[in-house]
C-alpha positions in Angstrom: 0.0 0.0 0.0 1.3 3.4 -0.9 1.7 6.1 1.7 2.4 9.8 1.1 5.5 11.4 2.4 4.4 13.2 5.6 5.9 16.4 4.2 3.1 16.4 1.6 0.1 15.7 3.9 -2.4 18.5 3.8 -2.0 19.7 7.4 1.8 19.6 7.3 1.8 21.7 4.2 -1.0 24.1 5.2 -0.2 25.2 8.7 3.2 26.8 7.9 1.7 28.5 4.9 -1.1 29.8 7.1 1.4 31.2 9.6 3.4 32.8 6.8 0.2 34.3 5.2 -1.0 35.4 8.6 2.2 37.3 9.3 2.1 38.9 5.8 -1.5 40.0 6.4 -0.6 41.3 9.9 2.3 43.1 8.4 0.0 44.6 5.7 -2.4 45.7 8.5 0.4 47.2 10.6 1.7 48.9 7.5 -1.7 50.4 6.7 -2.2 51.5 10.3 1.2 53.2 10.4 0.9 54.8 7.0 -2.6 56.0 8.0 -0.9 58.1 10.7 0.9 59.9 7.9 -2.4 60.7 5.9 -5.3 59.0 4.2 -3.7 60.2 0.9 -0.6 58.1 1.8 -2.8 55.1 2.3 -4.5 55.6 -1.1 -1.0 55.8 -2.8 0.2 52.6 -1.1 -2.9 50.7 -2.0 -2.8 51.9 -5.5 0.9 51.2 -6.0 0.6 47.7 -4.5 -2.0 46.9 -7.1 0.5 48.0 -9.8 3.2 45.9 -8.2 0.9 42.9 -8.1 0.2 43.3 -11.8 3.9 43.4 -12.6 4.6 40.4 -10.3 2.8 38.2 -12.8 5.6 38.5 -15.3 8.1 36.6 -13.1 5.4 34.5 -11.3 4.7 33.0 -14.7 8.0 31.2 -14.5 8.0 30.7 -10.7 4.4 29.3 -10.6 4.9 26.9 -13.5 8.2 25.7 -12.0 6.6 25.1 -8.6 3.9 22.8 -10.0 6.5 20.9 -12.1 8.9 20.6 -9.1 6.2 18.9 -7.0 5.2 16.6 -10.0 8.8 15.6 -10.7 9.5 14.8 -7.1 6.3 12.7 -7.0 7.5 10.8 -10.0 11.0 10.4 -8.5 12.7 12.6 -11.2 14.6 14.5 -8.6 17.4 15.9 -10.9 14.8 17.4 -13.2 13.1 19.0 -10.3 16.5 20.5 -9.2 17.2 21.9 -12.7 13.8 23.4 -13.0 14.2 25.2 -9.6 17.5 26.7 -10.6 16.2 28.0 -13.9 13.2 29.5 -12.2 15.3 31.5 -9.8 17.6 32.9 -12.5 14.8 33.7 -15.0 12.6 35.4 -12.4 15.4 37.5 -11.1 16.3 38.6 -14.6 12.7 39.7 -15.2 12.7 41.5 -11.9 15.7 43.5 -12.8 14.0 44.8 -16.0 10.9 45.8 -14.0 13.0 47.5 -11.3 14.7 49.7 -14.0 11.3 50.7 -15.4 9.7 51.5 -12.1 12.6 53.4 -10.8 13.0 55.7 -13.8 9.3 56.2 -14.8 7.1 56.5 -11.7 5.2 59.7 -12.7 4.4 58.5 -16.3 3.1 55.2 -14.9 0.9 56.9 -12.3 -0.6 59.3 -14.9 -1.2 56.5 -17.3 -3.3 54.8 -14.6 -5.3 58.0 -13.8 -4.0 58.6 -10.3 -5.3 62.0 -9.1 -2.9 64.9 -9.3 -2.8 65.5 -5.5 -1.4 62.0 -5.0 1.3 62.2 -7.7 4.1 63.6 -5.4 3.7 60.8 -2.9 3.4 58.2 -5.7 6.8 59.3 -7.1 8.5 58.4 -3.9 6.7 55.1 -3.3 6.6 53.7 -6.8 10.3 54.5 -7.6 11.9 53.3 -4.4 9.7 50.2 -3.7 9.5 49.4 -7.4 13.3 49.7 -7.7 13.6 46.7 -5.4 11.3 44.6 -7.5 14.1 42.3 -8.5 14.5 41.3 -4.8 10.7 40.5 -4.7 11.2 38.4 -7.9 14.1 36.4 -6.4 12.2 35.9 -3.1 9.1 34.6 -4.9 11.0 32.1 -7.0 13.1 30.9 -4.1 10.1 30.5 -1.7 8.0 28.8 -4.4 10.7 26.3 -5.2 11.4 25.5 -1.5 7.7 25.2 -0.7 7.1 22.7 -3.5 9.8 20.4 -2.2 7.5 19.9 0.8 9.4 22.3 3.0 6.8 24.9 3.9 8.4 25.6 7.3 11.5 27.2 5.9 9.7 30.1 4.2 7.5 30.4 7.3 10.5 30.9 9.7 12.0 33.4 7.3 8.7 35.2 7.1 8.5 35.4 10.9 11.9 37.0 11.2 11.6 39.4 8.3 8.0 40.5 9.1 8.9 41.3 12.7 11.9 43.2 11.6 9.8 45.1 9.0 7.3 46.2 11.6 10.2 47.5 13.8 11.9 49.3 10.9 8.6 50.8 9.8 7.9 52.2 13.2 11.4 53.6 13.5 11.6 55.2 10.1 8.1 56.5 9.8 7.9 58.1 13.2 11.6 58.7 13.9 11.8 56.3 16.9 14.9 54.8 18.5 17.1 57.6 17.1 16.3 56.9 13.5 15.4 59.8 11.1 11.6 60.6 10.7 11.2 59.8 7.0 7.4 59.2 6.7 6.5 57.4 3.5 10.1 57.3 2.4 10.8 55.3 5.6 8.3 52.7 4.4 10.2 52.2 1.2 13.6 51.9 2.9 12.1 49.3 5.3 10.6 47.3 2.4 13.8 47.0 0.5 16.0 46.2 3.5 13.6 43.4 4.5 13.4 42.1 0.9 17.2 41.9 0.7 17.4 39.9 4.0 14.6 37.6 3.0 16.1 36.8 -0.4 19.5 36.2 1.2 18.1 33.8 3.8 16.0 31.9 1.3 18.9 31.7 -1.2 21.0 29.9 1.4 18.1 27.6 2.2 17.6 26.9 -1.5 21.1 25.7 -2.0 20.4 22.7 0.3 16.8 22.0 -0.7 17.6 19.0 -3.0 19.6 15.8 -2.6 22.7 17.4 -4.2 23.8 20.8 -2.9 23.4 23.5 -5.6 26.7 25.1 -6.5 27.0 28.8 -7.6 28.3 27.7 -11.0 25.0 25.8 -11.6 23.0 29.0 -11.8 24.2 29.1 -15.5 22.4 25.8 -16.1 19.7 25.9 -18.8 17.7 22.9 -20.1 15.5 24.0 -23.1 13.2 21.0 -22.9 12.5 21.5 -19.2 12.1 25.2 -19.6 9.5 24.6 -22.3 7.6 22.4 -19.9 7.7 25.2 -17.3 6.3 27.7 -19.8 3.7 25.2 -21.0 2.2 25.2 -17.6 3.4 28.7 -16.6 2.2 31.0 -19.3 -1.5 30.2 -18.9 -0.9 30.5 -15.2 0.7 33.9 -15.7 -2.2 35.0 -17.9 -4.6 33.9 -15.2 -2.7 35.8 -12.6 -2.5 38.8 -14.9 -6.2 38.8 -15.5 -6.8 39.0 -11.7 -4.3 41.7 -10.9 -5.0 43.8 -14.0 -8.8 43.6 -13.2 -7.9 44.7 -9.7 -5.7 47.5 -11.1 -8.6 48.6 -13.4 -11.0 48.5 -10.4 -8.5 50.7 -8.5 -8.4 53.1 -11.4 -12.2 53.2 -11.3 -12.1 54.0 -7.6 -9.5 56.7 -8.3 -12.1 58.2 -10.6 -14.6 58.1 -7.8 -12.2 59.8 -5.4 -9.5 59.4 -2.8 -12.0 58.5 -0.1 -13.3 55.5 -2.1 -9.8 54.4 -2.8 -8.8 54.6 0.9 -12.0 52.7 1.9 -11.3 49.9 -0.5 -7.7 49.7 0.7 -8.9 49.4 4.3 -11.5 46.8 3.4 -8.9 44.9 1.4 -6.7 44.6 4.5 -9.6 43.3 6.6 -10.8 40.9 4.0 -7.3 39.3 3.9 -8.0 37.9 7.4 -11.2 36.2 6.2 -9.6 34.1 3.5 -6.0 33.5 4.6 -6.8 30.1 6.2 -8.7 29.1 3.1 -5.9 30.4 0.9 -3.3 28.3 2.9 -5.3 25.1 2.3 -5.8 26.0 -1.3 -2.1 26.5 -1.8 -1.3 23.4 0.2 -3.6 21.2 -1.8 -2.1 22.4 -5.0 1.3 21.2 -3.8 -0.2 17.9 -2.6 -2.2 17.2 -5.7 0.8 18.0 -8.0 2.9 15.5 -5.9 0.1 12.8 -6.0 -0.5 13.4 -9.7 3.2 12.9 -10.4 3.2 9.7 -8.3 0.1 8.4 -10.3 -2.1 8.6 -7.2 -5.0 9.8 -9.2 -7.9 8.9 -7.0 -6.2 10.5 -4.0 -5.5 13.6 -6.0 -9.2 13.9 -6.9 -10.5 13.5 -3.4 -7.9 15.9 -2.0 -9.4 18.9 -3.7 -12.8 18.4 -2.0 -11.2 17.9 1.4 -9.4 21.2 1.1 -12.6 22.9 -0.2 -14.8 21.8 2.7 -12.3 22.7 5.3 -11.6 26.1 3.7 -15.3 26.9 3.3 -15.9 26.4 7.0 -13.0 28.6 7.9 -13.7 31.5 5.6 -17.4 31.6 6.5 -16.6 31.7 10.2 -14.0 34.4 9.7 -16.4 36.5 7.5 -19.1 36.3 10.2 -16.6 37.5 12.8 -15.5 40.4 10.6 -19.2 41.3 10.1 -19.7 41.6 13.8 -16.5 43.5 14.6 -16.0 45.3 11.3 -16.9 48.9 12.4 -14.5 48.7 15.4 -11.7 47.3 13.3 -12.2 50.0 10.6 -11.9 52.6 13.3 -8.3 51.5 13.9 -7.4 52.8 10.5 -9.3 56.1 10.1 -11.7 58.4 11.9 -13.1 59.8 8.7 -16.9 59.2 9.0 -17.4 59.0 5.2 -14.7 56.4 4.8 -16.0 54.5 7.8 -19.6 54.5 6.3 -18.4 53.2 3.0 -16.3 50.4 4.6 -19.2 49.3 6.9 -21.6 49.1 3.9 -19.2 46.5 2.3 -19.1 44.1 5.4 -22.4 42.4 4.5 -21.4 41.9 0.9 -18.2 40.3 2.2 -20.3 37.4 3.6 -21.2 36.6 0.0 -17.7 37.2 -1.4 -15.7 34.8 0.7 -17.4 31.4 0.0 -17.1 32.2 -3.7 -13.5 33.1 -3.4 -12.8 29.8 -1.5 -14.6 27.7 -4.2 -12.5 29.4 -6.9 -9.2 29.1 -5.0 -9.5 25.5 -4.0 -10.7 24.0 -7.3 -8.7 26.5 -9.5 -5.5 25.4 -7.7 -6.5 21.8 -8.1 -6.8 22.2 -11.8 -3.5 24.0 -12.0 -1.8 21.2 -10.0 -2.6 18.7 -12.8 -1.5 21.0 -15.5 -5.0 22.1 -16.7 -3.9 25.8 -16.6 -5.3 26.7 -20.0 -8.9 26.1 -18.9 -8.4 28.4 -15.9 -6.8 31.0 -18.2 -9.8 30.9 -20.6 -12.4 31.2 -17.7 -10.4 34.1 -16.2 -10.1 36.0 -19.4 -13.9 35.8 -19.9 -15.1 36.3 -16.4 -12.6 38.9 -15.2 -12.8 40.8 -18.5 -16.6 40.9 -18.8 -17.8 40.7 -15.2 -15.0 41.9 -12.8 -13.8 44.7 -15.1 -16.5 45.5 -17.6 -19.5 45.3 -15.3 -17.6 47.1 -12.6 -17.2 50.1 -14.9 -20.8 49.8 -16.2 -22.4 49.5 -12.7 -19.9 51.5 -10.6 -19.1 54.4 -12.9 -21.6 54.6 -15.8 -24.8 53.9 -13.7 -23.4 55.6 -10.6 -23.6 52.7 -8.1 -20.1 53.5 -6.9 -18.2 51.2 -4.6 -21.2 48.9 -3.9 -21.7 48.3 -7.6 -18.1 47.5 -8.1 -18.0 45.1 -5.1 -21.2 43.3 -6.4 -19.4 42.6 -9.7 -16.4 41.2 -7.9 -18.7 38.8 -6.1 -20.3 37.7 -9.3 -16.9 37.1 -10.9 -15.7 34.8 -8.0 -18.8 32.6 -8.2 -18.7 32.4 -12.0 -15.1 31.2 -12.0 -15.6 28.9 -9.0 -18.6 27.1 -10.5 -16.8 26.7 -13.8 -13.8 25.2 -12.0 -16.0 22.8 -10.1 -17.6 21.5 -13.3 -14.2 21.0 -14.9 -12.8 19.2 -11.9 -15.8 16.9 -11.8 -15.2 16.1 -15.5 -11.8 14.8 -14.5 -10.3 15.3 -18.0 -6.6 15.4 -17.0 -7.1 12.8 -14.3 -8.6 10.3 -16.7 -5.8 11.0 -19.1 -3.3 10.2 -16.4 -5.1 7.1 -15.4 -4.9 5.8 -18.9 -1.2 6.7 -19.2 -0.4 5.0 -15.9 -2.8 2.0 -16.0 -0.3 -0.3 -14.4 0.4 2.0 -11.5 -1.4 1.3 -8.2 -3.7 4.0 -6.8 -6.4 4.3 -4.1 -4.1 4.3 -1.0 -5.0 6.6 1.8 -2.7 9.3 2.8 -2.3 11.4 5.9 -4.2 14.7 6.3 
């Protein structure tokens, strides 16, 4: 009877990812609280710029994401040297893309902000934030590739421990450099950018050291020149639809933020505050969705097809229970929590009006995350790409403009369209997973392989 390596059990994968995501979310919350002490305009700029950075992240996450899935599949099928080579290529390629993005953001912050319709009163702050934080984008690219590769070897604890250290340091540096504490200069928003880049550098250095020892053979510095065209094509085969899917989401969010910028700075700030609070609702669900992607990819590579199919539903049911409970808690405590960020009555009123809609949003988001990640894990990334192009283009972006701007429904109209998009993609992913197209193909290809063994959860 086959058993699954304990590193690839759902709970073993999920809890370190949850701790890492929790810390990142708490860091984002603390960042928002600290930046809000500068001004609501500063919060609006940070929220706007972060959507831009998320959009650009997809360029290097195309490689890193595809590589991560293949690493887990190759380890499951015992092709460990291929997994090692893929990981090395992912790090070097992602870092190279990050360097190009850093150069663009550092030299052209004003042009980029104007192109995305940022209001004139926010442009001076955006110059500082986009150029300095964007200039360190190559460090973010390296960190993403390293952590993705390490995590897909089954070692989710390493990135978690790194995240604990770096996030605590980031909070301390933010406090010191924003407010001039502990003898540091009082730099305001510039202090946030310095803190970001210092922590990115330390994170990439720690993860790089960890990465060198993540496979059976230690990775040598000279091996970062390794390039295998066949394996790189395999990465892109999975990765480019994954990248388009991610691009659809972040560009739709960027479009939505540009619509909010048209509505005004208060709407932009309200959405930024709500985005921070919403993160606490789905982070446990997200941890299980990411964990099950790693687990299913490993099982799929090992020809454990039935176990792979069942794993998606297990993660979905656990995730739904968690996100609904968290959304209810946020609904009860939302006004008090929003009060931590701002005292502006108009912003508070807009934020509170979204709390009820959030109860509808989170189950749809969990459905979409769990089954979308399951499909990605078996390589069915093109289907996710097609559904994302259609749903995000027509519903999340097109309808948001139509209802929110053209018909004047404002923030409520935009939020309702976001909910409709999540459910549309989630239901389509559920139907595709039940069809079992890629799983049936794998069963036919590995007819002689034994399946059906239970595995630890």
